[in-house]
N, C-alpha and C positions, 0 to 999 in steps of 0.2 A: 782443363777445368770442365767439369760436368755439373751444370746448375739445373736442378729439377724444380718445377713449379707445379704444385697440385691443382687439380681442377677447381677446388674451393677458392683459390686465390685469383681466379679470373674475375674480370669486372663486367657485370651484366646489368641490363636495364630491361624494363617492361613498358613499352609505349602502346600496349594494346595490339595494334596492327603489326608492330615490329618488336621482336625480342632479340636484341643484339648481345653478343658477348665479345668483348675487346681484349685481345691478348697484349696489345700495345696501346699507348695513349691515342685516343681518338674521340672525336665529338666532345661530350661533356666529361669524359674521363681524361685527366691530365696528371702525369707523373713524370717529372724530369729524369727520374732514374729508369724509366721504362718507355723511352721514345722509339727505339728500334734496336735491332740486332744485326749489326753489319749492314748489308744492303737489303734487309727485310724491314720495311717501315710499318706496314699494317697487316694484321691477320685478324679478321672478324669472322666469327661463327654466328651466322644470322638465321633466324626463323621469321618468315614473312607470311602473314595471314592471307587466306584466300581473298581475292578481289581487291588487293591493295598493292602498294609498291612505291617506288621512287619516281616522281615526275621528272621531266626534263631538267637536267642540271649539268654543270660544266666541270671539266678537269683540264689541266695542262701539265706537260712535263712530268708524267708519271706512267709507269707500266702497271696496268690493272689486270688481275687475273681472277676469274670466277670459276669455282668448282661446284657443280650442282650435285647434291647428294640425294635429295628427294624433291619431286615436283618439277616444274618447268618455268624458266624465266622467259618472259616476252621482252625482247630487246629492240630498241629503235635508237638511231643516232644520226648526227648531222653529216656523217659520211654517206648516208643513204642506205645503211643496213637496216632491214626489218626482218627479224629472225627469232627463233625460239632456241633455248638451250635446255636440254632435258637431262635428267639424272644420268650420270656416267659421262657427260660431256664437260669439256673445259673450254673456257673462252678467254682470249687475251686481247687487250686493247692498249695500243700505244697512244696516249693522249697527245703527246708532242706539242705542237703550237696551239692546240686547243680543240676540244671536241665536246659536243653536247650529247647526252644520251639519257634514256629512261629505262627503268627495269621494273616490270610488274609481274605479279602472280595472278594470271588470268584463270587459274585452275580452281577446283573446288576443295582442295586440301592445302595444308601449310606447305610452304616452300622452304627447304633447308639448303643453305649454301655457305661456302667459305668465300670471302673476298680478300685478296692478298695484293698488296701494293709494293712496288719496288721503285726507288729513285732511278732515273735513267742514266745510262752511261754517257749519252750525248743528248743535250737539250736542243729544243727547237727543230725537231724532225717533223716530217709530215705524219699526221695521224694515220693509224693503221689498225686493222681488225682481222681476227681469225678465230675460228672455233673448230674443235675436233672431238669426235666420239672415241673415248678410250675404254668404253665399257667392255669390249671384247678383246682388248689387247692384253696378253698374258702379263701378270705381275706377281704371280705366286712365287714367294721366296726370292724376290729380286726387286730392286728399285726400278720403276718405270718413269723415266724423265718425261714430263708433260710440257714444261716450258723451260727454256734454257738460253742463257746468254753466251754459251760456250760451244754451240754447234752440235749438240746431241741429235743424232739422226731421227729418233722417234719423237722428238719434242718440237713444239712450236717455238720459233725464235723470239726472244725478247731483247729489248735494248737496255739490258742491265746485267751486272756481274752477279748472277744468281742462277741456280738450277732448282726447280721444284719437282719432286718425284712422289709417286704413290706406290705403296707396297702392300701385299697380303702375305703374312708370315704364318706358316703352320706351327703348331705347338712343338717346341723343342728345336726349331730351326733358327739359324742365325744369319745375319748379313753384316759383313764388315765393310765400312766405308772409309777409304783413305782420305786424308785431309792434308792438302799442301799447306805450306807456310802462309799465314795470313787468312786462311779459310776456316770457317766454322760451320756447324750444323745445327739447325733448328729442327725439332721433331715434335709432332702433335699426334697423340693417340686417338684414333677414330673409334676403334672397337678393340676389345680384348685386353691383353696385358703384356707388357714388355719388361725387359731388364737390361740396363746398361751399366757396366762396371759395378755390379752389385746393387744398383739403385733400381727399385721397382717403380714402374709407371703403369697407372690404370687409365681407364677411359677419360679423355679430355685433360690428362696431365700433359705437360710439355717438358722438353729438355732443351737447353741452350749450351752448346758444346764449343769450346774454344781452346786453343793452345795444345791440342792433341794431334798426334800423327795419324791416328785412325780411331774409329769407334766401332765396337761390335754391339749389334742390337739383337737380342734373343727374345723369342716369344715364349712366355710362360703359359700363355693360353692363346689360341688362334687369334691373330690380331690384324687389324688394318690400321695403317698410319700414313702420315704425310711428312716428308722431309723437305727442308730448304737449305741447300748449301749456299753460303754467303761469303762475301769478301769483307775485309776491314774489321775483323774482330781480334 
């Protein structure tokens, strides 16, 4: 089954300093029929105004991944990390037994990022942190795994049954993704236009794919997109 969701059906808010878009139930958006997709629990597409951000707050037993598209995140946490994550970088944090952290936009322009959460494979682990710059790693006409619970060499390891990848696809090119039993694929269009099994996807459209042996993704216009392979669909 290939279920597509147009951009207009995303749930957005405007808090002035924060303009979030929630692809799954989060904060004051709640839909019992849209809680998660397999092992993908949260996918937020956020824009954070200059000079603002999230003060120190806590998480536990969740794998948290941040993909920075524009701007820079200033991060600080109770593990002793004080760092910045720039556009093109990906951050992953295992909250485990509990971690406090803050995220701010100290720059002069809006910060655009995705924040993605996965329930852990094993609870109660020691909190952990990592970030990598993927901006120069080739991903033209291929999926580039950036976080993985299945040992992909190019990816940062996460404590969850999921793989998140980035791709740039040239017009007319295709990528076929095999899917083992019980695995599904979530896809979100960042730029351009795609087609899956005759279904057209434009910018900020999403697809949730389950019960298929494979899926072929074709660019009808040069595209950038993100995929998450999940378990339990």
